[in-house]
C-alpha positions in Angstrom: 6.0 -0.8 -4.0 3.5 0.9 -1.6 0.9 3.2 -3.1 0.2 6.7 -2.0 -2.9 8.0 -0.3 -4.6 10.7 -2.3 -6.9 13.1 -0.5 -9.7 14.6 -2.6 -12.6 16.9 -1.7 -15.9 15.2 -2.2 -18.7 13.0 -0.8 -17.5 9.7 0.9 -20.6 8.0 -0.7 -20.0 9.7 -4.1 -18.4 6.9 -6.0 -17.1 3.4 -5.9 -14.6 2.5 -3.2 -13.1 -0.6 -1.6 -13.6 0.8 1.9 -15.9 3.5 3.3 -14.9 5.0 6.7 -17.9 6.1 8.8 -17.0 8.5 11.7 -18.7 7.7 15.0 -18.4 8.3 18.7 -17.2 5.8 21.2 -20.9 5.2 22.1 -21.7 4.3 18.4 -23.4 7.5 17.6 -23.2 9.2 14.2 -24.5 12.6 13.0 -27.9 12.7 11.5 -26.4 13.3 8.0 -24.3 10.2 8.3 -27.2 8.2 9.7 -29.3 9.2 6.7 -26.6 8.1 4.3 -26.1 4.8 6.2 -29.8 4.1 5.8 -29.8 5.1 2.1 -26.9 2.8 1.3 -28.1 0.0 3.6 -25.0 0.0 5.8 -25.1 -2.2 8.9 -25.5 -0.4 12.3 -22.5 0.8 14.2 -21.2 -1.9 16.6 -20.9 -0.1 19.9 -19.2 0.6 22.2 -15.9 1.2 20.4 -12.8 2.5 22.3 -11.6 5.9 21.1 -9.1 5.5 18.2 -10.4 2.0 17.3 -11.8 0.8 14.0 -14.3 -1.9 13.4 -13.9 -3.3 9.8 -16.8 -5.2 8.4 -17.5 -6.7 5.0 -20.5 -5.2 3.3 -23.1 -7.7 2.3 -25.9 -6.4 0.2 -24.3 -3.0 -0.1 -21.3 -4.1 -2.1 -22.3 -1.7 -4.9 -21.0 1.0 -2.5 -17.9 -0.7 -1.2 -16.5 -4.1 -0.2 -15.9 -3.0 3.4 -17.1 -0.4 5.9 -14.9 0.8 8.8 -16.5 2.4 11.8 -13.9 4.7 13.2 -14.4 5.9 16.8 -13.0 9.4 16.4 -15.0 11.2 19.0 -15.6 10.7 22.7 -18.1 13.0 24.4 -17.7 16.3 22.6 -14.1 16.1 21.4 -11.3 14.0 19.9 -7.7 13.4 20.6 -4.7 13.6 18.3 -3.4 10.2 19.2 -6.8 8.6 18.5 -6.9 10.0 14.9 -3.3 8.8 14.4 -4.3 5.3 15.6 -7.2 5.3 13.2 -4.8 6.2 10.3 -2.6 3.3 11.3 -5.5 0.9 11.3 -6.8 2.1 7.9 -3.2 1.8 6.5 -3.1 -1.8 7.9 -6.4 -2.6 6.1 -4.8 -1.6 2.8 -2.3 -4.3 3.3 -4.4 -7.0 4.9 -7.6 -6.7 2.8 -6.1 -5.5 -0.5 -8.0 -2.2 -0.1 -6.8 0.4 -2.5 -9.6 3.1 -2.6 -10.7 4.4 0.8 -13.4 7.1 1.1 -12.9 8.7 4.5 -14.0 12.1 5.9 -11.5 14.3 7.8 -11.9 12.4 11.1 -11.7 14.6 14.2 -12.3 17.9 12.4 -16.1 18.0 12.7 -17.7 16.8 15.9 -14.2 16.2 17.3 -13.4 19.9 17.2 -9.8 19.5 16.0 -8.5 22.0 13.4 -8.7 20.5 9.9 -5.0 20.7 9.2 -4.1 19.1 12.5 -6.6 16.2 11.9 -5.3 15.8 8.4 -1.7 15.6 9.6 -2.5 13.0 12.3 -4.6 10.8 10.0 -2.0 10.9 7.2 0.9 10.4 9.6 -0.7 7.2 11.0 -1.4 5.8 7.5 2.4 5.1 7.0 2.0 5.8 3.3 2.9 8.9 1.3 0.0 11.3 1.2 -0.8 13.8 -1.6 -3.7 16.1 -2.0 -5.8 16.8 -5.0 -8.9 18.8 -5.8 -11.9 17.4 -7.7 
């Protein structure tokens, strides 16, 4: 039986996970806040370039206290995002849950920040692509 995706409000580095999703641009750029967190938790640099809507999944070596894997998700190109790209990222993350036995994913609302998509639209695209039931929760 397939599990459900649960969306909670919180910090993507705030607790143990199997997979942390790091939002980045197609050029491999991240926001300063994300860069600071990557350095703090010793995450590897973003492998660039990454086509829009693609995900680079890497095992974490030396940072496995944070998660087993990191996924760099190219959710922004230039100064925006595209709905189809966010949906493709959702599909790839859903695939990782099956291929890598990932159960807990910490992921920001891709496309809603630097991608300039409305939050509810980004949420719908990301959850639609995941191919798993999605429920929301507050923490």
